[in-house]
N, C-alpha and C positions, 0 to 999 in steps of 0.2 A: 120324912126328911131324907132317909136313906135312899128312897126311890129317886129323888132328884139328883143325888150325887152319883148314882149308878147309871142314870139314863142321860146321855148327852142331848138327846132330842128334847127332853123336858127343859133342860138348861137353856138350849137355844130358843125355845118357845118363850120362856120367861124373859130372856134378854130382848127378844123382838117385841114383846108386849110392853116392856119398859121403854124401849126406844120409841114405840108408837105413841104411848101416853106422854112421854117427855117431849117429843117433837110437837105434839098437838098443843100442849100447854105453852111451849116456847113460841110457836108461831102465833098463837093467840095473843101473847104479850107483845111480840114485835109488830104485829099487824093489827093492833086494836083500832086504829083509825082507818083501816082499809074498807072502802064501801062494798067490796066484793063479797063480804060475808064471813071474814075471819073473826068477827066479834062474838061468835058463838062457838063454844067448845065442840059441839057436835059437827059443825062445818069444818073445824080444824082437824078433828079426827078423820073425817072423810078425806080431806086434802092430804093428810099425812099418809094414810094407808094407800091411797092412789099413787102418791109420789114414791112410796117405798116399793110398790109392787109393779109399777109400769112407768112409762115416761110421762104420765099425767094426761088428763083429758083436756086441759086448757081452760076449764070452766072457772078455775080460781088460780090466782098467781100472786105471789108476794110483790109489793110495790116499794116497800121501804128498803133501805140499804141493808139494815140488819136482817130483815126478813129474807132478802135475796141471798145474803151470805150464808144464813142458816140453812136455806133450802139447798144450797150447793153441797 
């Protein structure tokens, strides 16, 4: 535990992983009826990491109002 407190890099990585997982779960909930594939957590993890690291590939996009607001 001391290593985490002394290393800001580890702290940032933990926060990023939390955001990634939280984002994936939330977009799965918001877009559960989206036929593009948000019905699986694996697809939502893919979409979230692509959205976090780039401008997205465009292969998946939220269609509900809550999903679009969350994506912003």
